C-alpha positions in Angstrom: -14.3 15.8 -46.6 -11.4 17.5 -48.5 -10.0 18.9 -45.3 -9.8 15.4 -43.8 -7.9 14.1 -46.8 -5.6 17.1 -46.8 -4.9 16.5 -43.1 -3.6 13.0 -43.8 -1.8 13.8 -47.1 -0.5 17.4 -47.3 2.7 18.1 -45.4 2.2 20.0 -42.1 2.9 19.6 -38.4 -0.7 18.5 -37.9 -0.4 15.9 -40.7 2.7 14.4 -39.2 1.2 14.2 -35.8 -2.0 12.7 -37.1 -0.1 10.0 -39.1 2.0 8.9 -36.2 -0.9 9.0 -33.7 -3.2 7.1 -36.1 -0.6 4.5 -36.8 0.1 4.0 -33.1 -3.6 3.8 -32.2 -4.5 1.2 -34.8 -1.3 -0.7 -34.1 -2.1 -0.9 -30.4 -5.6 -2.0 -31.1 -4.2 -4.7 -33.4 -1.7 -5.7 -30.8 -4.5 -6.4 -28.3 -6.1 -9.1 -30.5 -5.3 -12.5 -29.2 -5.2 -15.7 -31.3 -5.0 -18.8 -29.1 -3.7 -16.6 -26.2 -1.0 -15.0 -28.3 -1.0 -11.3 -29.3 1.5 -9.0 -31.0 1.3 -6.5 -28.2 3.3 -3.3 -28.9 4.7 -4.9 -32.1 1.3 -4.3 -33.7 2.4 -0.7 -34.3 5.3 -1.9 -36.4 3.2 -3.9 -38.9 0.5 -1.3 -39.1 3.2 1.2 -39.9 4.6 -1.0 -42.7 1.1 -1.2 -44.2 0.4 2.5 -43.9 3.8 3.4 -45.2 3.1 1.3 -48.3 -0.3 2.9 -48.7 1.3 6.4 -48.9 1.1 7.9 -45.4 4.3 9.9 -45.0 6.2 11.7 -42.3 9.0 14.1 -43.2 12.3 12.2 -43.0 14.1 14.2 -40.3 10.9 14.4 -38.2 10.4 10.6 -38.5 14.0 9.9 -37.6 13.8 12.2 -34.6 10.6 10.7 -33.2 11.8 7.2 -33.8 15.1 7.8 -31.9 13.5 9.8 -29.1 10.9 7.0 -28.6 13.8 4.5 -28.4 15.6 6.6 -25.9 12.5 6.9 -23.7 12.0 3.1 -23.9 15.5 2.0 -23.0 15.9 4.7 -20.3 12.8 3.7 -18.4 13.8 0.0 -18.8 17.1 0.9 -17.1 15.3 2.8 -14.4 13.1 -0.1 -13.7 15.7 -2.9 -13.6 18.6 -0.9 -12.2 18.1 -1.5 -8.5 18.2 -5.3 -9.0 20.6 -5.3 -11.9 23.8 -6.2 -10.0 22.0 -8.7 -7.9 20.8 -10.4 -11.1 24.3 -10.3 -12.6 25.7 -12.0 -9.5 23.1 -14.8 -9.8 22.7 -15.3 -13.5 24.9 -12.8 -15.3 27.6 -15.2 -16.5 25.1 -17.7 -17.9 22.9 -15.2 -19.5 25.7 -13.3 -21.2 27.2 -16.6 -22.4 23.9 -17.3 -24.2 23.6 -13.8 -25.6 27.2 -13.8 -26.8 26.5 -17.2 -28.4 23.6 -15.6 -30.3 25.8 -12.8 -31.7 28.7 -15.1 -32.7 26.3 -17.7 -34.3 24.7 -14.8 -36.3 28.1 -13.8 -37.6 28.9 -17.4 -38.4 25.7 -17.8 -40.4 26.4 -14.6 -42.3 29.9 -15.9 -43.2 28.4 -19.1 -44.4 26.0 -17.2 -46.7 28.9 -15.2 -48.0 31.0 -18.3 -48.9 28.2 -20.6 -50.0 25.7 -18.4 -51.8 25.8 -15.6 -54.3 25.8 -13.0 -51.6 29.6 -12.5 -51.9 28.6 -10.2 -54.8 26.3 -8.1 -52.5 28.4 -7.5 -49.3 26.6 -4.3 -48.3 23.2 -6.0 -48.7 24.4 -9.0 -46.7 25.7 -6.9 -43.8 22.5 -4.9 -43.9 20.6 -8.2 -43.7 22.6 -9.2 -40.6 21.7 -5.9 -38.9 18.0 -6.2 -39.9 17.8 -9.8 -39.0 18.7 -8.9 -35.4 16.8 -5.6 -35.5 19.9 -3.6 -34.5 20.0 -0.1 -35.9 23.3 1.0 -34.2 25.1 -1.9 -35.9 23.7 -0.7 -39.2 25.1 2.7 -38.5 28.5 1.3 -37.6 28.6 -0.8 -40.7 27.6 2.1 -42.9 30.5 4.1 -41.4 32.9 1.4 -42.4 31.4 1.1 -45.9 31.4 4.9 -46.4 35.1 5.0 -45.4 35.7 2.4 -48.2 33.6 4.4 -50.7 30.8 1.8 -50.9 27.1 2.8 -51.6 25.5 2.6 -48.1 21.9 2.7 -49.5 22.4 -1.1 -50.3 22.7 -1.8 -46.6 19.3 -0.1 -46.0 17.7 -2.4 -48.5 19.1 -5.5 -46.8 18.0 -4.1 -43.4 14.5 -3.3 -44.6 13.7 -6.8 -46.0 15.3 -8.6 -43.1 13.7 -6.5 -40.3 10.1 -7.8 -40.3 11.2 -11.4 -39.9 13.8 -10.2 -37.5 10.9 -9.3 -35.3 8.7 -12.2 -36.2 11.4 -14.8 -36.0 12.4 -14.0 -32.5 8.8 -14.1 -31.4 8.4 -17.3 -33.3 11.3 -18.9 -31.4 9.8 -17.8 -28.1 6.5 -19.4 -29.1 8.1 -22.6 -30.3 10.2 -22.9 -27.1 7.0 -22.4 -25.2 5.2 -25.2 -27.1 8.1 -27.7 -27.6 9.3 -27.4 -24.0 5.7 -27.2 -22.7 6.3 -24.0 -20.8 3.6 -22.1 -18.9 4.6 -18.4 -18.6 2.5 -18.0 -15.4 4.3 -21.0 -13.8 7.6 -19.7 -15.0 6.9 -16.3 -13.3 6.1 -18.2 -10.0 9.3 -20.3 -10.4 11.4 -17.2 -11.0 9.9 -15.5 -7.9 10.6 -18.7 -5.9 14.2 -18.8 -7.2 14.7 -15.2 -6.2 13.4 -16.0 -2.7 15.5 -19.2 -2.4 18.7 -17.4 -3.3 18.0 -14.3 -1.2 18.6 -14.7 2.5 15.4 -13.7 4.4 15.7 -11.5 7.4 15.2 -13.4 10.6 14.0 -12.2 14.0 14.1 -13.9 17.4 14.3 -13.2 21.1 17.4 -14.0 23.2 18.1 -14.2 27.0 21.1 -12.1 28.0 23.3 -14.8 29.6 26.8 -13.4 28.9 27.8 -11.8 32.2 30.4 -9.8 30.4 27.6 -7.8 28.9 26.0 -6.7 32.2 26.5 -3.0 32.8 27.5 -2.0 29.3 25.5 -0.1 26.7 23.8 -2.0 23.8 26.0 -0.3 21.2 29.1 -1.8 23.0 28.0 -5.4 22.4 30.8 -7.0 20.2 30.0 -7.1 16.5 26.5 -5.8 17.0 26.8 -2.7 14.8 29.1 -4.3 12.2 26.8 -7.3 11.8 23.8 -5.2 10.9 21.7 -6.8 13.7 19.2 -4.5 15.2 17.8 -4.8 18.8 14.2 -3.7 18.4 12.9 -4.5 21.9 14.1 -5.1 25.4 12.2 -6.9 28.1 13.1 -6.1 31.7 10.9 -7.8 34.3 7.4 -7.6 32.8 8.0 -4.4 30.9 8.9 -4.2 27.2 10.3 -1.1 25.6 12.3 0.0 22.6 15.9 0.6 23.6 18.6 2.8 22.0 22.3 2.4 21.7 22.9 3.9 25.2 20.5 1.6 27.0 22.5 -0.3 29.7 22.1 -4.0 29.9 21.1 -5.6 33.2 21.0 -9.2 34.4 17.8 -10.9 33.4 17.2 -8.8 30.4 15.7 -10.3 27.2 16.2 -8.8 23.8 14.4 -9.2 20.5 16.8 -9.0 17.5 16.4 -8.7 13.7 19.1 -9.6 11.2 20.4 -11.9 8.5 20.5 -15.6 9.6 24.3 -15.8 9.9 24.5 -12.5 11.9 21.7 -13.7 14.2 23.5 -16.9 14.9 26.6 -15.0 15.8 24.6 -12.7 18.2 23.1 -15.8 19.8 26.6 -17.0 20.7 27.6 -13.7 22.1 24.4 -12.7 24.0 22.7 -15.9 25.0 20.3 -18.7 24.1 17.3 -18.2 21.9 13.9 -18.2 23.5 11.2 -20.5 22.3 8.7 -17.6 22.1 9.2 -13.9 21.2 9.3 -11.6 24.2 6.2 -9.8 23.0 4.1 -12.8 24.2 5.3 -12.3 27.8 4.3 -8.7 28.1 2.0 -7.7 30.9 -1.4 -6.2 30.3 -0.2 -2.9 32.0 2.9 -2.6 29.7 2.9 0.3 27.3 1.9 -1.1 23.9 4.5 -1.3 21.2 3.4 -1.0 17.6 5.0 -2.1 14.3 4.3 0.1 11.3 5.8 0.9 7.9 6.9 4.4 7.0 7.5 5.6 3.5 10.5 7.9 3.0 9.4 10.9 0.9 11.0 13.8 2.7 13.9 15.0 0.6 15.7 16.5 3.6 16.5 13.1 5.1 17.7 11.4 1.8 21.3 10.2 1.9 21.4 10.3 5.7 22.2 7.1 7.6 19.7 5.5 10.0 22.1 6.1 12.8 22.4 9.8 12.1 18.6 10.2 12.3 18.7 9.0 16.0 15.1 7.9 15.9 15.6 5.6 18.9 17.1 8.3 21.0 14.6 11.1 20.0 11.4 9.2 19.5 11.9 5.8 21.0 11.6 4.2 17.6 13.8 1.5 16.1 14.1 0.6 12.4 14.0 -3.1 12.1 13.8 -3.5 8.3 14.2 -1.5 5.1 12.5 -2.5 1.8 13.9 -0.9 -1.3 12.7 -1.8 -4.8 11.6 -5.2 -3.6 14.9 -6.0 -1.8 15.0 -6.2 2.0 17.7 -5.0 4.4 18.1 -4.8 8.1 17.8 -1.3 9.6 21.6 -1.2 10.3 22.8 2.2 11.5 25.2 2.8 8.6 22.5 2.2 5.9 21.8 5.4 3.9 18.1 6.2 3.2 16.9 6.7 -0.3 13.6 8.0 -1.7 10.7 5.6 -1.6 12.4 3.3 1.0 9.9 1.6 3.2 11.1 1.5 6.9 9.5 -1.0 9.2 9.7 0.7 12.6 9.0 -0.5 16.1 7.9 1.9 18.9 5.0 3.6 20.6 2.2 5.2 18.6 3.3 8.7 19.5 7.0 8.0 18.6 6.0 6.4 15.3 3.8 9.3 14.4 6.6 11.8 15.1 9.1 9.7 13.0 6.6 9.5 10.2 6.3 13.2 10.0 10.0 13.6 9.8 10.4 10.9 7.1 7.5 12.2 5.0 5.3 9.1 4.7 3.4 10.7 1.8 1.9 8.4 -0.9 1.0 11.4 -3.0 4.7 12.3 -3.3 5.3 9.0 -5.3 2.6 10.1 -7.8 4.4 13.3 -8.6 7.1 12.6 -11.2 10.5 14.2 -11.0 10.8 15.8 -14.5 14.2 17.5 -14.1 16.2 14.4 -13.1 14.5 12.4 -16.0 15.6 15.0 -18.6 19.1 15.2 -17.1 19.4 11.4 -17.1 18.4 11.3 -20.8 20.9 14.1 -21.5 23.7 12.2 -19.8 22.7 8.9 -21.5 22.9 10.5 -25.0 26.3 12.0 -24.1 27.6 8.7 -22.9 26.2 6.9 -26.0 28.0 9.5 -28.2 31.5 9.0 -26.7 33.7 7.5 -29.4 35.6 4.4 -28.2 38.8 3.9 -30.3 39.5 0.2 -31.2 42.9 -0.6 -32.8 42.4 -1.5 -36.4 39.0 0.0 -36.7 38.6 2.9 -39.2 36.0 4.6 -37.1 35.5 4.7 -33.3 32.7 2.6 -31.8 29.8 4.2 -29.9 27.1 2.8 -27.6 24.6 4.9 -29.4 21.2 6.3 -28.5 20.1 3.0 -27.1 23.1 1.7 -25.1 24.1 5.0 -23.5 20.7 5.9 -21.9 20.3 2.3 -20.7 23.6 2.2 -18.9 23.2 5.7 -17.4 19.6 4.8 -16.2 20.9 1.7 -14.6 23.6 3.6 -12.7 21.3 6.5 -11.7 18.5 4.2 -10.5 21.0 2.5 -8.2 22.5 5.7 -7.0 19.0 7.2 -6.6 20.1 10.6 -5.4 22.9 13.0 -6.5 23.0 16.2 -4.6 19.5 17.7 -4.6 18.4 15.6 -7.6 16.3 12.4 -6.9 16.4 9.9 -9.7 13.6 7.7 -8.4 10.8 7.1 -11.0 7.4 5.9 -9.8 6.3 2.7 -11.5 3.2 4.4 -13.0 5.3 7.1 -14.6 7.8 4.6 -15.7 5.3 2.4 -17.4 3.6 5.3 -19.1 6.8 6.6 -20.6 8.1 3.2 -21.5 5.0 2.2 -23.5 4.8 5.7 -25.1 8.4 5.5 -26.2 8.1 2.0 -27.5 5.0 2.8 -29.5 6.5 5.9 -31.1 9.6 3.9 -32.0 7.8 1.0 -33.6 5.3 3.2 -35.5 8.1 5.2 -37.1 10.1 2.1 -38.0 7.1 0.7 -39.7 6.2 3.8 -41.6 9.8 4.1 -42.9 10.1 0.4 -43.8 6.8 0.4 -45.6 7.9 2.8 -48.3 10.2 0.3 -50.0 9.3 -2.9 -48.3 6.7 -4.3 -50.8 8.5 -3.0 -53.8 11.7 -4.8 -52.9 9.8 -7.8 -51.8 7.7 -8.3 -54.9 9.8 -6.7 -57.7 13.4 -7.5 -56.8 15.3 -10.1 -54.9 13.4 -9.3 -51.8 12.1 -12.8 -51.2 15.6 -14.3 -51.8 17.1 -11.8 -49.3 14.3 -12.4 -46.8 14.8 -16.1 -46.9 18.5 -15.9 -46.3 18.0 -13.2 -43.6 15.5 -15.5 -41.9 18.4 -18.0 -41.4 20.4 -15.3 -39.7 17.5 -14.6 -37.4 16.2 -18.0 -36.7 19.2 -20.4 -36.4 21.3 -18.6 -33.7 18.4 -17.9 -31.4 16.8 -21.3 -31.9 20.1 -23.0 -31.1 20.8 -20.9 -28.0 17.2 -21.3 -26.8 17.7 -25.1 -26.8 21.1 -24.7 -25.1 19.6 -22.3 -22.5 16.7 -24.6 -21.6 18.4 -28.0 -21.8 22.0 -27.2 -20.7 21.7 -24.2 -18.4 18.1 -24.8 -17.2 17.3 -21.1 -17.6 13.8 -20.0 -16.6 11.6 -19.6 -19.7 10.8 -15.9 -19.1 14.5 -15.1 -18.4 15.4 -17.0 -21.6 12.9 -14.8 -23.5 14.5 -11.7 -22.0 17.9 -12.9 -23.1 16.8 -13.7 -26.6 15.2 -10.2 -26.9 18.3 -8.6 -25.4 20.7 -10.6 -27.6 18.9 -9.2 -30.6 18.3 -5.8 -29.0 14.7 -6.2 -30.1 12.1 -4.0 -28.3 9.1 -5.7 -30.1 10.3 -9.1 -28.9 10.7 -7.7 -25.4 7.2 -6.3 -25.5 5.8 -9.7 -26.6 7.8 -11.5 -23.9 6.6 -9.1 -21.2 3.0 -9.7 -22.4 3.2 -13.4 -21.6 3.3 -13.0 -17.8 3.7 -10.4 -15.1 7.3 -10.9 -14.0 10.5 -8.9 -13.8 12.4 -12.0 -15.2 12.0 -10.8 -18.8 13.3 -7.2 -18.2 16.1 -8.4 -15.9 17.2 -10.9 -18.5 17.0 -8.2 -21.2 19.0 -5.6 -19.3 21.6 -8.2 -18.0 22.8 -8.9 -21.5 21.9 -5.7 -23.4 25.1 -3.7 -22.7 27.5 -6.4 -23.8 25.3 -7.4 -26.7 25.1 -3.8 -28.0 28.9 -3.5 -27.9 29.3 -6.9 -29.7 26.6 -6.0 -32.3 28.3 -2.6 -33.1 31.8 -4.2 -33.2 30.7 -7.2 -35.3 28.9 -4.9 -37.8 32.0 -2.9 -38.4 34.4 -5.7 -38.4 32.3 -7.9 -40.7 31.9 -5.0 -43.2 35.7 -4.5 -43.4 36.5 -8.2 -43.5 33.9 -9.2 -46.2 35.0 -6.3 -48.4 38.5 -7.6 -48.3 37.3 -11.1 -49.1 34.9 -10.2 -51.9 
């Protein structure tokens, strides 16, 4: 058994891999244990790491730091890729309210820290106090920013690490505790909150409408469909035309005749405009008037996977002219659009097409329509995206009066880049789409690595500071920094702004830039509300955390 003990204790590549993998595995198993329906989820790896770090399991410092930061990069990058397509839509609907709440959390945290400085003995331990603020909100970049300010002033930065270490555990627990208390006090059901969020999205998103119209405007007789006023600009698509008892799929060059009936698809306002221009709405769609001898028209969904058509507009594909197929709707990352001619196609778009079986089959071959293509991850764009994210996060942003420039860091940079790339989807030959299965795998893998390493590192000094020094005193004060701001803003968010419970959890996790809290919130229900809320406030919060850490370090040193 000596070899097994050596594998866990003697420094080697295998030993470091074993320690991290063992910590992650036990942590994930612990995270699955539920007590009254509540589990730690991915945060289990953090607490197991603290225990193992205390018991003597070690990973070489540089290796531990690298794996921790790389895990964090993977986590935030995949979060950005997931929420990016709906990010701006969320900002338009809820961005102001959510960012007001997150800004309130940051400012209240600074206020509580100032109160501790003035009304306790912490004015003699400014580095520890600032470290406590960073740990209380689990924000490592702010710790780095504060350390830069302290180093410039000649202050021992190891003291901030002590404050950070003792504050971090309750920084995680406290946020989760507030989520649980909000759930109990306000009697929130996560499953119902998920349904309410989905209903709210549906209510605030105009659904595409379809109807059949009789062509009554005599000014349209003898002209081509594409010449109908405002038809192209409105995004309305004419998918079928009935002439006599025959129904067929027209194209832009089809000439309108008296007695024609058309079936249109578009947004409600645009459909209403077309009704005024073309003619009255029929009580029943024209498909119900087709004769038995008419050539059957089918409706099918085609998945876009052929890279050669990416970036092209629907109009440039000329599917109607070449195959007799019209695109009525496009579904992209859960959002629906009409098949307007100027809409550019992106990878994994789902096109709802109307036409004959032969035409649809030919169009499908051209567009790809391969489910297996979604299962094959694009590795090159992923690495390039991470590279760009780290570069952006490393850009120094000079702020007047600050001794050192601010940076978004290894968390903020990859997140913002991922959001932008997931919205753009394609740049040149590179396709930045990431399948949900690949995204989930990388996200959970990165989060588990990050939490395991944080726990192993914190466990080295955690119990010593806690039991033999002022650890309990620091921890109690840090708990106030964690608990009061998020508890107050949770009440404000629920009672004043009526924010959905899951969205509120996402905001609280984002306002504290806390992946474990995000993991816990995600475990409550299957909904994008949490991740959208997290990503909506994360960029501004990260900037405010970094700025407040540096500013507070400088100000408190002057006041001490």
